[in-house]
N, C-alpha and C positions, 0 to 999 in steps of 0.2 A: 779217868784214873782216880779222881777224888771220890767218886761214887763207889768204886771198888774198895778203896781203903776203908771208907766208913762202914761198908757192909761187912768187911772182914773183922773190924774191931767190934762191932755189935754181936758177931757170932762167937767171940771168945768166951770161955767160962768166966763168970763173974764180971761180965762186961758192964753190968749195971753200976758197979762200984766206981768205974772211971768213964762212964758215958759222957758225951759232950753236953754241956748245959743247953737248955732249951733255946736260949738266945743264939748260941753258936750253931745249933742245928738249923734254926730258921734262916740264918745267914747262908748256910750251906745250900739249903733248898732254893733260896733266892738266886744263888749263883748258878745252880743248875738250870733254873727257869730262864735266867738271863742268857745262858749258853744256847738254850733252845730258841730263844727269840733271835739271837744273833745268827744262828744257823738258818732260821726261817727267812729272815730279811735278806740274807745272801741269795736265797733261792726264789724270792718273791716274783722277780721278773722272768726267770728262766724256767722254773718248775713250781708253779703256784700250788699244786696239789701237795707236793712234798713239803713246801713251806707251811701250808696249813696244818699238816701233821705235827710239825715242830711247835707251832703256835698253840695247838690244842693240848699238847703235852705240857707246855709251859703254864697254861691256864689251870690244868689239873694240879700242878705243883704250887702255883701261887695265884689263887683266885683273886679277882679284882679288876677294876676298870682299866688300870694301866696295862695289864696283860691282855685283857679282852679286846682292847684296841687292835692288837695284832691279829687276833682271831677274826675279827670283823674285816680287817684288811685282807686276810686270806680268803674270806667268803667273796669279797668283791673281785679279787683276782681270778677266782674260778668261775665267776659269772653269777654268783648268788646275790645279786644286788638287791633284790626285793627282800630277801631274808635279812640282809644287812640293814636296810632302811627300817624294817619293822623293829629290829633290835635296838637301833639307835634311838628311835622314838620311845621305846621302853626305858632306855637309860636316861633320856632327857626327862621323861615324866617322873622317874624315880629320883631326880635331883642331881644327876651326874654333872660334872663340870661342863659348862657351856662351850668352852674352847675345844674340849674333846669331842663333843657332839658336832660342832661346826666342822672340825677336822674330818670326822668320819662321814658327815653328810657330803663334804667336798669330794672325797674319794668315791662315794657311792654314785653321785651324779656324774662324775667323770667316767666311772665305769659304765653307767647306762649310756652315756654319750658314745663311748667307744663301741658299744654293741650296736647302736644306731648307725654309726659309720660303716661298720662291717655289713649291716643289712641294707645299706643304701638309703636310709631315711634321714637325709641331711638336716631337714628342718628341725626335727626333734633333737638331733645331736647338738645343733647350735644352741638351742634353748637349755639343754642339760649342761653343756659346757659353761654357759653363762651363769647358771645356778652354782656350778662348782667353783667358779671364780669368786662369787660372793661369799660362799662359805669358807673357802681357803683364806681369803683376805681377813675375814672375821676371826678365824682361829689364830692366824699369825699376829694379828693386832693384839689379841688377848694374851697369847703365850708363845712368843716367837722362839724361845729356847727349847721348849718341850716338843714343839711341832715343826722344827726347822726342816725336816725332810719334806714338808709340804711346799717349800719354795719351788722345787723342781716341778711338782704336780701343778702348782699354780701357773708357772711359766707355760707349761704345755697346754693347760686348759684355756688360758688367756689367748694363746696363739690360735687355737681352734675357734675361739669366740671372737677373733679379729680385734682383740683389745691389745694392740701391739705395745703401747707404752707400759701397760701393766705387765705384759709378758716379758719385756726387756728388763724391767726392774727386778722381777722375780728371778729371771735367769741369772742376773748378776749376783743376787743373794745366794742362789743355789750353788754357784761356783765358789762362794766363800765358805761353804760348809765343809766340815771335816769329811774326807773320803770322796770329795767331788772328783769326777773324772770324765770319761768319754761321753756318757749320756748327758751330763750337764753342759759340756761343750757343744754337743749336738743340738740341744734345745736352744742354746744361745745362738748358734749358727742359723737355725731355721727362722728364729725371730728376727735377727738382724737382716737376713736375706729378704724377708717379707717387708721390713721397713725400707730397705733399699728399693724393692720393687714398687712400693707405694709412692716413692719420691723420684724415681728414675727419670720420669718425663717432665719433672718440674725444674726448669732451668734455674729458677731463683734459689732452689735448695740443692743445687748440684753438689756442693761440697759436703753437705750433711749426708746426702745419698751415697757419695763415695766413701765416707767414713763407715756407714753401715755395711757397704759392700766389703770393705777391708776387714771389718769385724767378723762378718760371716765367713770370709775366706780363712781368716786366722783360726776361728773356732772350729770349723770343719777339719782344718789341717791338724789342730791339736787333738781332736777326737780320733782321727786316723792314727796319729802318732801314739796316743795312749793305748789304743787297742792292739797295735803291733800285728802279730800273726795269730789271731785268736783260734781256739779250738771249740769253745762253748758255742752252741748253735745261736743263742741270742746275741752274743758278741759278734758273730759272723754276720748276722743280719744287720746289726747296727753299723758295722764297718762298711757293708755294702751300701747302706743308705747314706752314710756320711760321705762316702766316695762319690755316689751319684749326685748328691747335693753340691759337693765341691765342684763337680763337673759343670753343673748348671750355673753356679756362681761364675766360673771362668767364662762360660759362653755368654752370659749376660754382660760380663765385663769386657767383651770383645777380645777374649783370649781363648777362643775355642781350640786353637792349635795346641794349647797346653793341657787340654782336657783328656787326651788319649789315655794316659795312665790311670786317671780316676775312673774313666769308663771301663777300662780293662779290669780294674780291681773290683768294681761293682758287679760286672758280669761274672767274674770268676767266683765271688763269694755268694751272690744270690742273683742269678740271671732273671729270675721271675719278676724283679722290680723294674727292669730296664725297658724303656720304650726304644726299641731298636730302630724304628723308622726315624725317630727324632735324633738318635745318635748318628745315623747315617747322614742326615741333613747337616748336623753340626760338625762332624768330623771330616766329612768328605769320603769319597770311595776308598782311597788308599789307606788312610789312617783307620777307617772303620774296619776294613779287612784285617789290618795288622792287629787291631784291638781284639777282634773276634778270634783270630788264630791263637794269640797269646792267652786270652781268657779261657778258651776251650781247653788248652793244655793245662793251665793252672787248675781249672775246675776238676779235671780228671785226677790230678794229683791230690786234691783236697777231698774229693767225694767218691772217686772211683768211677767205673763205667756203668755200674748197675743202678743208675738213678734216672729219673725222668725230668728233673727240674731244668736240665739243660737242653731239652728238646727244642724249645723255641730258639735258643741261641744257635743250636746246630742247624736249624732251618735257615736262619739268616746267614750263617757261615757258608752254607751251600749256595745260597743265592749270591752272596758277595764273591765267592770263588768263581761261580759261573760267569758273572759279569766281568771278572778279571781274566777270563779264558783259562782258568785252572780247572779244566773239565773233569779230570780224574779226582781232584780234591773236592769238587762240587758234588760229584756222585757219592763219594764216601760220606760226606757230611749229611747229605739229604737222606741217604739210606739209613744212617744212624738216627736221624730225626724221626723219620716215619716209623721205624722199628720201635722207638721209645714211645711215640705218640701217634698211633695209626690215624687219628683224626686229621693229621696233617697230610691228607691224601694228595694235596696239590704238589707235595714234594716230588711226586712221580713225574710231573710235567718237567721240572727242572732236571730230573734224572734223565728223562727222554731227550731233552735238549742237549745235555752234556754228552750223552752217548752218540747222538746224531752228529755233534760237532767232531767227535773222534771217529766218525764213519762206522760206528757200531750200529748199523741201521736196524738189524733184527732186534738188538737189545733195546733200542729206542722205542720200537713199536711194542715190544713186550711191556715196557714201562707205561706206555699210553693205555694199553689194554688192562694193565693192573690198576691204573687210576680209574678207568671206566668201571671195572668190577667193584672197586671200593666206593666210588661216589660218581655215578654217571652224571648227575646234575652239576656236581662240582667241576667235572671235566669240561662240560659245555660252557659253564660260567668262566672258567679259566681261558678257554679259547676266545670267548667274547670280550674278555678284559682288554685284549690287544689284538683285534681280529686281523689287522694287516700282517703283523708278525707271525701270529700263531697259526693262522690258516695257511700261510706260506710254508711254515715248518711241516705241517701235515701234508701239504702238496708235495714237498720233497720226499716224504715217506711213501706217498701214493706212487709217485713217479718211479721210485726204487723198485717197487713190485711190478708196476704196470709195464715197465721196460723189459722185464726178463721172464715173466711167467708164460708168455704165449709159446715160446719156442719149446719149453719143457712141458707145456700143458699141465702146469702145477696148480692144482685146485686150491691148495693151502695158501699159496702166495696170492692167487686171485681173490680168495675170500678175505685175506688180510687187507688187500687194496680196497675191497668193497667196504669193509668195516671202517677203515680210515675215511673213505669218501662219505660214508654215512655220518660220521662225527662232524665232518665239515658241513654237511647238509643241515644237521640239527643245530649247529652253531650259527648258520646263515641260511635259514629256511626259505628265504625269498629268492635265493640264487639257484635257479633251476639246473645249471650244469652239474652241481654237486649231486643232486638226486639222480640225474641221468648217468653220471659216472658210477654211482653205487649200483644202479640197475645193470649197467654193462658188465661190471666186474662180477656181480653175483651170477649173471647169465653165463659168463665164461666158466666160473667155478662149477656151476651146475652142469654145463656141457661136458667138462672134463670128467666129472664123476659119473655122468650118465653113460659114458662109454665103458665103464667097468661093470662086470657082471654081478658082483656081490650085492646082497640086499641092503647092507648098510650104506654103500655108496649110492645106490638107487634112491634110498629114502632121503639122504642128505642132498642129493641132486634136486629132488623135488622141492625140498625146503629152500634151497638157494634160488630155484626158478620162481617160487612164490615171492621171495624177497625181491627178486629182480623186477617182477611185475609191479609189486607195491611201490618200489622206488621210481620206476619209469612212470608210473601213474602220477606220482607226486610232481615229477618234472612236467608232465603233460598238463596237469591242473594249473600250473603257473604259466605255461605257454601252449594253450590248446590249439593254436594254428601252426605249431612248429612241425613241419613235415618229417623231420628226423625223429622226433619224439613219437609221433603218431606211428611211423613205420616200425620203430624198435619195440614199442609197447605191443603192437599187434603181433610181432614176431614171437614174443613170449607165449601168447595165447595159442598161436598157430603151431609153432614147431616144438615148443618146450612143454607146455601144459596140456595142449590138445583139448581145449575147452573154450566155450564162448566164441565159437568160430564165426558166427554171424557178426558179433561185435568186432572181431578182428578184421573181417572183410570190410566193414564200414570204416574202420580206422585206415586201412590201406587206401580206400577210395578217397577219404578226406586228405590223406597224405599226398596223394597224386594231385588232387585239386589245389591244395595249398601250395605245393611246390610249383605248379604251373603258374599260379598267380604271382608268386614271389619272384620267379625268374623273369617275369615281364618288367619288374621294377628296375629303375636305373639308379636307385639309391641304396642298393644292398651294401651291407657292411663289408669291408675288405676281407677277403678270404672265406666268406660264407657261401659263395656261389657253388664251389665244388661239392660241398656237403649236401646242399639242396639238390643238386643234379643227381647225386648218388641216391638220395632218398626218392627222387622221382623215378629213377630207373628201377630201384629195388621194390618200391611199393607197387609198381605196375606188374612186375614179375611175380611178386608174392601174391598179389590179388588174383592173378591168372591161375597160379598153382592152387590157391585156396579154393577158388571157385570149382576147380576140377575135383578137389578133395571133398568138398561139400556135396557136389553132384554125385560123386562116386558113392558116398555114404548113403545118400538118399536112395540111389538105385539098389544098393545092397539091402537097405531096409525094406524096400518094396518087394525085392525078390524073396527075402526071408519071410515076409508076411504072406506072399503067394504060396510058398512051400508049407507054411504052417499058419493058415488063416485063423483068426480069432473065432472061437465058438461062442454060441449063446450060453449064458449061464443057466 
């Protein structure tokens, strides 16, 4: 408004006769520059690029080191730390105030350290934070009034540099400054919490450790209260972090039961910072599920449904609901998680488990196959993560199809049983029955399709029979003297593929020989004798039929050659 009034006055006729004196105009310009700096400082943590624009306008209005200080702070905030360091050295060489240079060097090295933390180069970060501490201390020693905002930065840098006494003193000074609020309380809280952690195992300093613990709890509580229900993104992140740290303080203080609301608040404002496995361990199953249910609802009210930041939280919500036997809720949460973040392909396993528990067997198998299509290796890894439980779940799905496809001669159901058995085999490749089952189910699927006259069914039947032979062969490789495997593998070559008949005949004969030898034993496993007896009977019959087939084809070939003998070229 002031700017508009002045512009209007200067535009009036004869304005020169009553124009403001030079001194007054200068004061006005300084006021505008100060407003730009104030606006920029308010944005420095939340929108540094916009803050830098304010600072640069202020410098145009009022050139000089006092204003350029904020332009350099803006550079640091947007990641231009090298530019900042170069300019600070120029200012220093030109005779600028040493306290100003130290202040700016402190922020520059703190900025570089933060970049190293983000990049995972912790060693460099520690060194840079240590440099920042030295420079901040020097600036505050020289001119604590002008650079009072550095107390907060000193506290943070000293905490990172593990100089906890320095950090604690600086945090206390930061809280004494005008405008101190949530972020100053937060830095005091994390410093005091670190001091408590350092002394918590020292019985001789138990009282001092407890005092640090209480300070940390009170500081994080004050930060949370000061933030209220924020709308600014940076304030929401700070609230989430303050809530999470308060939860940790309560856990360390043997008050994990009181941490549920803090975990809920942290999850709802920024679920990306939460270690959900740790929260489960600390809260226990019931409170963990309650926190997730509430946090998910709050998050949706805050941010809506079209975000992805809650994908991990939804995954854990699905997991927790499934564990609590809320199968419909588990499926809902897991579907939302994998839709938001398809890389969470193992969500399909929990979806399958939840559907199976509700007797939606076809839906469960659909989920398994969706998982397989998205991440075949991940599916096998998931099964192997708990083989006793997960192989049994697959076995139930196999049994569902195996028990009802024969009567209807349903090739689709038989092939689904085969694919499930093959997943079992790949997860437990040394267990021959899985390979054998896959062979059997593929054989049946192929047989059913082979009875249909259309070309598509015939082609798919051949494909299934080839898969059957491949899987029977894998079982046989693990148990080469198994008469059942020998007979069944030979059957595929003999009746289904009609190739390698001499090999098939050899398998039949070996099946007969192995069966006879094994039936002589007195230490056969319980229940195995009937299967071996069937293999003996079938292998003999199949060998006899195959010998006739081979002999017949041999005669037919000879007769064909007699009718049309080869001629000399």
